[in-house]
Rosetta silent file (secondary structure, phi, psi, omega in degrees, C-alpha in Angstrom):
SEQUENCE: MSNALSKAKGFKKSKSGTYLSMGTTAFGAIGVAKQIKKARAEHDTLRLIDATVSAVAIVTGLAILYRELKRLGDDDVLLG
SCORE:     score description
SCORE:     0.000 S_00000001
   1 L     0.000  -38.454 -176.267  -13.214   19.911   18.419 S_00000001
   2 H   -68.210  -38.352  177.797   -9.471   19.690   19.260 S_00000001
   3 H   -57.975  -45.881  178.388   -9.904   16.047   20.249 S_00000001
   4 H   -59.811  -44.180 -178.901  -11.412   15.244   16.878 S_00000001
   5 H   -65.771  -37.041  178.613   -8.514   16.967   15.059 S_00000001
   6 H   -67.217  -34.997  179.767   -5.934   15.062   17.078 S_00000001
   7 H   -67.570  -39.083  177.690   -7.718   11.815   16.201 S_00000001
   8 H   -67.750  -37.287  173.469   -7.723   12.758   12.526 S_00000001
   9 H   -64.313  -32.803  178.760   -3.990   13.457   12.651 S_00000001
  10 H   -81.460   -1.651 -175.593   -3.435   10.029   14.140 S_00000001
  11 H   -55.921  -41.609 -178.025   -5.435    8.268   11.397 S_00000001
  12 H   -63.682  -30.862  179.242   -2.280    7.337    9.477 S_00000001
  13 H   -93.836   13.279  179.693   -0.869    5.497   12.532 S_00000001
  14 L   -99.192  167.419  175.361   -4.152    3.649   13.181 S_00000001
  15 H   -61.690  -41.304 -178.413   -5.270    0.261   12.070 S_00000001
  16 H   -61.324  -46.453  179.617   -7.933    1.794    9.813 S_00000001
  17 H   -65.236  -37.376  177.086   -5.349    4.065    8.199 S_00000001
  18 H   -65.833  -46.255  175.896   -2.926    1.129    7.699 S_00000001
  19 H   -57.209  -45.142  176.946   -5.732   -0.946    6.102 S_00000001
  20 H   -61.477  -47.380  177.970   -6.493    1.978    3.744 S_00000001
  21 H   -63.308  -33.925  178.876   -2.866    2.330    2.767 S_00000001
  22 H   -67.754  -39.099  179.597   -2.653   -1.440    2.149 S_00000001
  23 H   -68.344  -38.611  177.414   -5.738   -1.252   -0.051 S_00000001
  24 H   -70.514  -32.155  176.576   -4.494    1.660   -2.128 S_00000001
  25 H   -71.137  -44.573  178.409   -1.111   -0.035   -2.558 S_00000001
  26 H   -63.446  -32.343  178.910   -2.761   -3.268   -3.632 S_00000001
  27 H   -63.340  -30.503  175.693   -4.949   -1.319   -5.980 S_00000001
  28 H   -65.341  -20.456 -177.289   -1.783   -0.196   -7.796 S_00000001
  29 H   -68.004  -31.066  175.363   -1.069   -3.849   -8.565 S_00000001
  30 H   -55.557  -45.939  178.493   -3.929   -3.690  -11.099 S_00000001
  31 H   -69.223  -34.449  175.904   -2.101   -1.149  -13.210 S_00000001
  32 H   -68.600  -39.714  176.515    1.178   -3.051  -12.954 S_00000001
  33 H   -57.665  -45.154  175.667   -0.607   -6.239  -14.077 S_00000001
  34 H   -63.084  -37.696  178.769   -1.906   -4.417  -17.182 S_00000001
  35 H   -63.345  -40.740 -179.914    1.529   -3.036  -17.813 S_00000001
  36 H   -68.110  -43.742  178.782    3.110   -6.520  -17.646 S_00000001
  37 H   -58.482  -44.473  179.244    0.412   -7.867  -19.924 S_00000001
  38 H   -66.009  -45.287  178.381    0.969   -5.133  -22.494 S_00000001
  39 H   -61.016  -37.940  178.176    4.776   -5.460  -22.355 S_00000001
  40 H   -69.917  -38.689 -179.282    4.541   -9.181  -22.966 S_00000001
  41 H   -64.938  -37.030 -176.893    2.148   -8.735  -25.885 S_00000001
  42 L   -92.847    0.221 -178.991    4.471   -6.177  -27.465 S_00000001
  43 L    54.773   42.614 -177.695    7.681   -8.103  -26.549 S_00000001
  44 L   -96.960  105.175 -177.650    8.979   -4.875  -24.903 S_00000001
  45 H   -66.363  -46.028 -175.311   11.752   -5.974  -22.563 S_00000001
  46 H   -59.500  -49.401  176.984   12.425   -2.549  -21.136 S_00000001
  47 H   -64.090  -29.233  176.528    8.735   -2.085  -20.147 S_00000001
  48 H   -65.001  -45.130 -179.017    8.602   -5.643  -18.713 S_00000001
  49 H   -64.344  -44.632  178.564   11.620   -4.829  -16.497 S_00000001
  50 H   -58.997  -45.790  177.195    9.950   -1.568  -15.426 S_00000001
  51 H   -64.441  -35.576  176.731    6.723   -3.360  -14.542 S_00000001
  52 H   -66.093  -44.409  175.487    8.588   -6.028  -12.620 S_00000001
  53 H   -61.387  -37.543  177.954   10.383   -3.470  -10.555 S_00000001
  54 H   -67.881  -32.241  178.957    7.139   -1.766   -9.864 S_00000001
  55 H   -67.093  -42.349  177.639    5.593   -5.075   -8.805 S_00000001
  56 H   -64.279  -38.982  178.515    8.490   -5.665   -6.354 S_00000001
  57 H   -64.610  -37.824  177.501    8.008   -2.181   -4.927 S_00000001
  58 H   -66.132  -42.935  179.741    4.265   -2.944   -4.331 S_00000001
  59 H   -63.017  -39.815 -179.620    5.134   -6.284   -2.653 S_00000001
  60 H   -68.584  -41.462 -179.744    7.720   -4.521   -0.453 S_00000001
  61 H   -62.613  -43.577 -178.286    5.252   -1.700    0.431 S_00000001
  62 H   -64.850  -40.777  179.998    2.595   -4.207    1.416 S_00000001
  63 H   -63.900  -41.805  179.730    5.123   -6.126    3.593 S_00000001
  64 H   -61.427  -50.356  177.847    6.125   -2.883    5.346 S_00000001
  65 H   -61.176  -34.861  175.170    2.457   -2.009    5.943 S_00000001
  66 H   -67.682  -38.742  176.549    1.708   -5.479    7.222 S_00000001
  67 H   -64.901  -39.845  175.395    4.612   -5.173    9.656 S_00000001
  68 H   -63.221  -38.054  179.237    3.307   -1.860   10.830 S_00000001
  69 H   -64.567  -42.644  172.285   -0.174   -3.356   11.241 S_00000001
  70 H   -59.788  -38.553 -179.159    1.349   -6.116   13.486 S_00000001
  71 H   -68.897  -36.972 -178.257    3.168   -3.532   15.561 S_00000001
  72 H   -61.280  -39.075  176.874    0.013   -1.507   16.219 S_00000001
  73 L    53.165 -131.759 -178.848   -1.588   -4.443   17.926 S_00000001
  74 L   -84.529  -17.849 -175.787   -4.209   -3.311   20.473 S_00000001
  75 L   -85.932   57.131 -178.732   -2.961    0.242   20.984 S_00000001
  76 L   -74.429  135.343 -176.280   -5.001    1.701   18.145 S_00000001
  77 L   -64.936  -41.754 -175.315   -5.060    5.525   18.042 S_00000001
  78 L   -75.412  -24.022 -176.798   -8.651    5.862   16.973 S_00000001
  79 L   -76.310  -14.984  171.023  -10.108    3.507   19.580 S_00000001
  80 L   113.311    0.000    0.000   -9.158    5.800   22.164 S_00000001
């Protein structure tokens, strides 16, 4: 049981955990795209700037997660 618990704690540092983080971060892009579309339709500059900053944050987050995925390489925590 202790071995399973230690594997669960290492999930965030695993390839699977990184892929899951990338997926949830990319899923946030859907909301940002809707926000951009709405801001453009309403000609709301402030909301458009907010959505743009959010989009940049998502891209940066995905780049960081991709770098972490490359660092993990073959030494995956869950594989053993």
